[in-house]
N, C-alpha and C positions, 0 to 999 in steps of 0.2 A: 264869212260867206254864209248867207242864209238863202238857200235856193233849192230847187228841185230840178233834176235833170228830166226834161220832158221828151227830148229827142236827141239823138246823136246822128250827125250827118258826116259823111265822108265823101270825098271826090277824088278820083284818080284819072289823070289824063293819060290815056293809053298811047304813049309815044313809041312804045316798043312792042314787038310781037314775038314772044309772049310778054305780057306786062310784067314789069319788075317789082311792082308794088304789092304789098299785102296789108291787112289790117286785122285787128283783134278788138272785139267789143263784147262786154258782158255786164250784167247787172245781177247782184245778189240781194234779194229782198230781205233775207234774214239779217244781214249785216249792214244794209243800206250802202252797198259798195257798187260804184260804177267804174268801169275800166274802158278807156278808149285809147287805142294805139294805132298809129299809122307808120308803116315801114316803107321807106322810099328807096327802092333798089338802085344801086349805081353799078353799071357794068354787067348786070345780070340779075336774075331773080333768086339765086340760090341762098344768099345770106338772109334776105327778107323772108323767104319760105322757112328756113331753119329757125329763125328767131320767132316767127309767128307760131310755130309748133311748140317750142320750148317755153316761151314767155308765160303763158297762162299757168303752167304747172309751177314755175318758180314764184310767180305772184301768189299763188295759193300756198306754197310751202312757207313763205315768209309773211303770211297774212297777219299774224299776231303783231309783228314789228310795223307793218304797213298801216295797221289800224290803230296804232298808238297815237296819243295826243302830242307826242314829242316830235316836233318838226324835223329836228336834226336826225333823229333815229330813222324817220321815214326817208329822208333824203339819202342818208348813208346806205340804207337798205336797197334803195333803187340803184344807187351807184354800184353796190356790190353785185346786184343781179345783172346789171349790164356787163360788169367785168367777168362774171361767171359765163355769160353767153359768149363774150369775145374769146375767152380762154378755151372754152369747149369747142368753138368753131375752128380756132387755130390748131388745136390738137387733132381735130377731125381731118383737116386738109394737109397737115404737115408732111405726111408720107408722100402724098401726090406731088407736093411742091418739091420735095427732096429728090423725087424721081425725074424732075425736069418739066413738070406741068405747071409752069409759072403763072399761067392765066388764072389759076384759082386764087392767087393773091391780088388780082385786079378787080375782084367782085366785092362789093360792100353794100351797106345800107345805112341810111339815116333813119332816126327813129324819134317820134314824139309820143310821149305817154302821158295821159291824164288819168290820175288815180284819185277818185273822190270817195271818201268814206264819211258818212254822216255829213257834217258841215265843213269838213277839211278837204281842200283840193290841193293836190301836188302835181306839178307839171315838170316833166323831165324832157330835155331836148338835146339830141345829139345830131348835129348836121343842119341842113337847110330846110327842115320841115318847120311849120309855123302853127302855133295854137291860137285860135281866135274864138273868143267867147261871144256868143250871140245872146242878147238880152232884150227885154222890153221894159218900158217904164210903167208905173202904176196908172198913168192917165191915158195911155194909148197903146193898147196891146196889138195893134195892127202894124206897128213899125218895129223892126228889129235893128238894134244897135250892135255894131261890131267893135270889140275891144281886143287889140292884139296883146297876147299874154307872154310871148316869148321873143327872143332875139335870134335872128338867123346866125348859125355858126357856119359862115361861108368865107372863103378867102377873099372875096370881093369887099367884105366889110373891113374897115380900117383896123378895128381892134383885133380881128382874127388874123389879118395880115401881120400885124405887129407881133402877136403871140407866136405865130409860126416862124417868123424871121428871128425872133429872140431865142426860141427853143432850138433852132437849127442854124446857128450863126455861120457855119462853114459851108452851107449849101446855098449858093447864090440863086439857083433855079428851083428853090423849094416850091414856089408858086409859078405856074405856067399859065399865061393868058393867051387865048386865041383871039379874043376881042375883049372889050370892056365888060361884056356881059357873060363871057365864057372863060372863067378861070378855074383851075383845079390845082390840087396839091399833088406835087410830083409823087408818083407811087412806085 
């Protein structure tokens, strides 16, 4: 990848009031690091808000690993950061859940993270967010080309459906569909 980040765009459709989505974006000129993250809240804004506040500090804490030329190390570091975020949120809400406030367990967030350091781009996707790369060609800078970089992790997708049914063989209703366009994982 030989490129420069000229602009970062984000769009959120405000389907809920308050909006359940959050985003994180930053650029560090000293290390040539660009971070773009979209958090798509599901069932509420709380998890997206929580992650948007903690994620920048965790990315900074593990900056050395994330700026490595080792792809596997970067991928494992991002996986570990996501696991830390999930574990800390679960610990935060556990007492409320145990007191009978089960609605806290029905809130979640999908996340897409783009982490570019120098000429290395790493994309991490949890859920149904999508990363699209906009680019121009050398002959015509007025036309922008879109390239999809990720696959949706959604139970409407056959592979995700298969994974869920394989991981939960005794749960016939692991996926619930209201229509062909509105399916969700039983929570």
